[in-house]
N, C-alpha and C positions, 0 to 999 in steps of 0.2 A: 550671398556669395558675388565677389566680384564680377562686374561686369568687364570682362578682358577687350572687349571693343572699345572699351573707354579710354584704354590706357598703352598708349604708343610708344616704341622705343626706336626713334628713328637712326638709321644707319648714318656713323660720321665718322670723319676722316682719321688718321692718325696724328699725335701728337708733334708738334716739330718740337726738336730739340732746343730746351731751354735752363740756363742754368738758376738755382734757387726757385723751381717751379713746382706747383701746386695741382697743374693741370687743370686749372678752371675751365678748360674749354676754347679759350679765345684761339688758341695755336691751333686749334683743329677748324676752326671758320673758313669763308674765302677770302678774309682778310687779319692772317698770322701776325702783319707786321705792328697792328695794334697791342700787342702785346707790349710795346714800348712805351705806350704812354697810359697803359689801363691796370698793368700790373702792382700789385701792391709792394711787391718787392724789387722794383726796381727805382722809383721817386715819388714814395705817395705824398699827396699834398693834404692833411686831415683837415686841417682849419676851412681850407675853399670847398672840399668837398661837402663839411657838415655844412657849413654855410647855404649850399646848392640844394642839398636835399632838406634841411630842417630849418632855414631862415637865419641862421646864426651858427657859429662856432660853439664850442663847447666854454662854459665859463668857467675857470676854475674854481673860482671864489663863489659858485652857486651850489650849495649841496655837495654830493658826489661826481657831479661832472667831470672833474680831473680825471677820476677811476673809470666812468662807464658812459661819457658821451655824455651829447645834448639829450634830454629827455623832461617831459612835462610831469610824468607821473610813473612811480614804480609801485609795484605790490607784490603779493604772495598771491597765487591764483590755483584753482582746480576746478577741473570736472566734476560733480558731485558723484557724477556714474563714468566712472573710466571705460574708456572704449579699447574693445578685445585688441590685443595686440599690439596695444601703444605703448611708444616711451613714456612715463608717468602717467596722467591721465589721457594724454591724447589733444591737447589743445591746439597744436601746430597742425595737426592735422585737420581738425575739425572745421579751424580757420580757413583752409582750403576747400572743406565740403560745402561752408556757408557761402563763398565765393562764389561757387558753382551753382548751390541751390538757388540763389538770389539773383542769378543773370550777371552779375557786378563783374565776371569776367569768362571769357572764352575758353582759357585753357590756364594751367598751373603746371608749370616746369619744378619738378621735383626729383627726389631718388627713391626707385623700388629695390628689392631685393633681386639680385642677379638670376635667373632660373637656377643657374648651377652652382654656387653658394649663396647662401641667404644674407652672411655677412659681407658681402661685395655690393658697394652702391652701382645702380645703373641707370643712368638719367632717361628721365621718361615724361611725356607729355600726356596730363591727366583731362579730360574733356567732359566727363560727367562724375557729379559729386559722388556715385558711389565707387568710383574709381579711387576714391583716396583711401579706403578701407585696406587696399593692397599695398600702400605704401608706409604705413605706421610702422614704429620701429626703428631700432638705429642699427646703422650701418658703419662701416670703418674699412677706408681707403681712399684713394684718389678718386673724383668722379668730376667729369669735364662737364656739367651742366650746362654750361653756355655755349656750347657747341648745339644745343638745340634752339638756342634763339632764331636762326635763320628758319629751320626747319616750321618753329612755329608761324613764323611770318610766310612763310610759302605755302602754309595751310589756311592761311587766313584770319588767322588769330589776330585781331587788334586790341583785345584788353586781357592783360595777363597777370598772373601772378608769379612769382619765384620766389622757392623757399631754399636757402642757401646758406652757407658757413661764410665767413666775413671776407675770405680771399675772392671767393666767387661774388659776394656783393659787393667789393669794392670794385671790380674789373667789370661788373655790371654797369655802376653808378658812372664809370667814366664813359663808359660807350653811350648809355642812355637816350643821350639827344638825338643821336644818329641812328637809332633802333625804328623809328617810326611808328610805335604803338601808340595808341589812344588812351591808353590806360595801363599802368604798370604798380603793382604792390607788392613791397619786399617784406617778407616773415622771414627774420633770421634767426639761427641758433647759434649759440657762443660756443669758440672751438679755441681751442689750445695746443693740444697734441693729436695729430693724425700719424697715420702711416700705411704700410701698404696692408691690404687684406692678407695677404701671406706672414709678413711680422705679426699681424692680428693672432693669426691661428697660432703661432707658436706661444703666443701669450695666453691663449686661453688652454694650451696642453698644459702650461706650467701652474695653473687654476684648477685644474680637474684630470683625472684619470679616465675621464670618458667626456673630452673638450667636445665631442659630436652632438652629446647630451643637452651644451648649454644651449636655451632658446633667449636668453636676457641678460644684459649684462648692464650696469650704471653704475657711476660715480655718484656717491651722494653726498651731501653736506655736512653730513653725521660722519666723518672721517672713515666711510665702508665703502666696499665694492659690494653692490648687490647682484647675484646670480640667481636664476633660476634655471629650471632643468625640464626635458621634457615629461618626466613623471611628475611633475609639480612640486616636486623639492624645492627650495630657496636657502640662500647661503649668503650670508654677510660677512665679509673679510675686510677687516682695517686696514685703514692705507698702509699700517706700519710696517703691515706683515704681508704685502705684496712680493711678489720676488722679481721686484724690478732691477735689481742688481744683476740679476740671472741675464736679464734681456740681452740681446749684442748690442753692440755699440751706437750702431746706425738704425737702433729701431725707430725712434723720432729721428726725420730727415730735419736739416738744419734750417728748411722753413719754418718748420713748426718751433724750433727752438726761437727764433728771432721775430716771429710774428707780433707785432704792436697792435691787436686788435682783437683781444679775446671777446670783446663782446658785441661785436659787428653794431658797430654805431652807424652806418649805414643803412640798417633796415629801417621801414616804417615802425615795428614792433621787434622788440628782441622776447624771443623765449627760450630762457632756460632754467637751472638749478640752484647755483652759488648762492642765493642770497634767501632762498626758499624756505630752508629748514623744514623738509617734508614735503611741502608742494612745490609748483615751478613761480620761478621768478618772472614776471612781467615787467619789461621795460618800455612802456609807450613814449615813443619819439618825437611823433608830431600829429598835426591833424588826420592824415591818412594812417597813421596807427589808432587814433581815436577811432577812426570808422572801421575797421577791422577788427577791433576787440567790441564794437558794438553790434556787430553781427552777430556774435555769440549771445546777447543779451540776458536773460535769468539763468541759462545754462552755466556761467561762469561764476563761481563762488571766490570773492577776494577777500584780503585780509590785509591791515598795515604790516611794513614789514618790521622787523627785529634785528636787534645789534648787540651782541655779547661777548665779551673778552676781550683781548687785548693781541694784536697779529704781529708786534714788534719781535717777540722771541721767535716763532716759527720761520718769520721771513729772515732773520737774521740767520737763522739755522740753514736754511735754503740757499742761501749765498754762500756759506759755506761748502756745501756739497757740491754747488754749481760752479765754483772757482775750481775745484777739485778735477769735474768732470770736463769742465774746458780746458784744464789744462792737460788732458790725456788721462789723469791719475784714477785709480778704482774709487768706487763711491766707498764710504765708511760705512759699515754694517753694524747697526746697534743688535748688543748682545740679545737671545732671544727673550729672556726675562724681563728686559726692560723694554722689549717691543710690546708684550703682554702690559706692562704696567703703563707705556704710554697710550697703548691704543686703547685703555680703559679710561684712562685721564682727559683727551682731546678732546672728545666730543661732549666732556663734562666740563672743563675748564678754558679749553681752545676758543678761538677766534670763532664766532657763529653768527648765524643770518649776514647783516652787511658787514660785519670787520671779515667774517670769512671770504666774501666777495673782493674786499678791498685787498687782502693779504695775496689772494691768487691774483689778481691784477698788479699786485708790485713785485710778485715773483716773476710772472713774465717780463717784466720790463727789465728785470735783472737778467735773465735768459739771453734777451736781448741784446743788451750790452756786452755781457761779457762772451757770449760765443761769437757776435761779430767781431770784438777786438781782437779775438784770438784767431777766428777763419777768414774774414773777409774785412778787414780794418779800414781799407779804403772806399767801402759800402756806407760806414758808419752816419758818414755826413749827410745823405743823401734819403738812407731807409729808417733814421730814428726821428720821430715826430718828436717836438718840445717838449711834450706832456708827459713822454716816457723818460727826459731827462729829469723831471719834475719829481716823477713816482720816486725813481733811486735817490734821488739828492740828501734825503734824510737818513739815508744808510751810508752817507760817504763815499757813494759812487759818483765821480764829476765826470764830465770831458776832459779828453786830454786834448792838447794841442792838433788841431786839424778834422778833431770829431764829431764836432756839433755844426750844423750850418746854419744860416742866418737866423736869429728868433722868430719866432711867430709871434 
């Protein structure tokens, strides 16, 4: 049973109105003006931040760093004994547990389910290892996690860990030096598309006649979405059969359509799924990331990553659909018989493992350029890092005059 005294949700102020904002929590702090320098969606400087956090910026000629950012090693990983209620096997929450068990940190800043809605994320401070059981699983919606940095400091916590998504982690790293913590561990999870919790409920209603009984949802690297239900049933829906064309036009906000950091490159370790092929994908980025993974010891089972298939075809098809969407035109619906055929083929012949992850990074880069070009052309020069232009170059997408800042 979770010890509720070890998990607190401090009161936080209202969000300040911001354009292109994911409500990371900075605007709710005592110094909301820090958004101007901390926000990923204003003028990010990834080379400088990567060098500050990891000791060097990504090297486009080194392995897959152009795609995934600086790293020491990448592996498939799993806990042989999955944690109850966890997404995948529970590596992320187990890292938080181990940090608290060993006394490496005083508190972990992360997300718990809102008492009134299990899908809505609620920022919390966890101060005892047993409290991490209550934060397992996936949430969907905006979550002002960084608003808890000041309450954590006021409570006397000097050594903390933060489990966050990329836009939260970028802002955290920008203000890290002024926070005054003695020790900071950053555990990152990948993120490409968020939405409001209310919109997410609309999506669940399209997937099931009884959406209130869905207890688990996961996008898998085998081109399926996995659903689990309260009665123990499980269901896997091929990506191509998802009712995405039935979603409202603003289901995904412009911030997520223009995010340039899918893989959480400023975390010490990134725990995701894209290259895992049925397991999780662990990206160890620096010495502190090695320390985090070392806390799991023999609990963690790892294996080399694999790469299969070719990504060019799927990425080109994605570009066509994104050009339509960015132009305000409806997405083309594939006939149902073809959807069934391609739904069967893609897990067998489509990009898999690292090639699947590379494909997703190129797709996100394409989205960024095309959506900003249509909706916020004046922001392109400051919002798009040089490595994003390099990812889309192979598909004939090049900067137009005034769209690219000084090359890094």
